[in-house]
N, C-alpha and C positions, 0 to 999 in steps of 0.2 A: 084102501090105504094110499094108493098113488093119487087119486083124485083129491083126497084131503091134503096131501103134501103140496100139490100144484096150487090148490086154492090158498093155502097158507102162504106159500111163496109169493103169489100174486098180491095178497093182502099186505104183506110186509113191504113189497116193492112199491105199492101204492102209498103206503104210509111214509116210507122213506122219501119218495118224490114230493109228497105234500109237505113234509117237514123241511125239505131243502128249499122249497118255494117260500115258506114262512121265514126261514133264516135270511134268505136273499131280501125279502121285503123289509125285515127288521134292520138289516145292514143299510139298505137304501135310505130308510127313514132316519137312521142315526147320522148318516152322512149329510142329509139335508138339514138336520138340526145343528150341524157344526160347519157352516160355510167357510170358516177361516181355514179349515184343513185343505181346501181346494188349492191353496197357495203352496202346500208342501209338494215336493217332487214325488211323482208316482207314475207308474205305468198304467195306462188305461186302454180300453178297447182290446182286451186279450193280449196285452203286451206289445201292441203295435204303435202306440202314441205315448210320448212323454209329456206330461202336464205338470204345471206348477213352476215355482221359481225359488222356493226356499228349501233348505235342507231341514228335514223334520228333526225335532229334538230327540235326544236319546230315549228309547223306551216307547216311542210312539208307534202306533200301527201304521198301516198304509191308508191312503186316501181313496181306496176303492173297495168294492165288495169282493168276495171270494171269486166271483165270476169275472171280475175286471170292470164292472160298471162304475162310471164316474159321473157325478153331477155336471161337470164341465163339458162332458162329451155329448150331453143332451142338447139338441137345438132349442133355442128359446121360442116360446109360443108367439111372442110379439113380433118376431122377425119374419 
């Protein structure tokens, strides 16, 4: 019984981590599809940096993923 419970908990933990990564990837792709949202004020880098210059319209979400990733914080490949 104990082994079954430990195996089940490990499987649920693995599934939860997998789904968290999928959500993060989906949020990053959505932000890359809406580059104009980079101009909205938002905290990036885990709340350490303020990016943007415009106040977001009412009802709009933030310009980062749940983990704080922001497309503007990623160094460009050409530089």
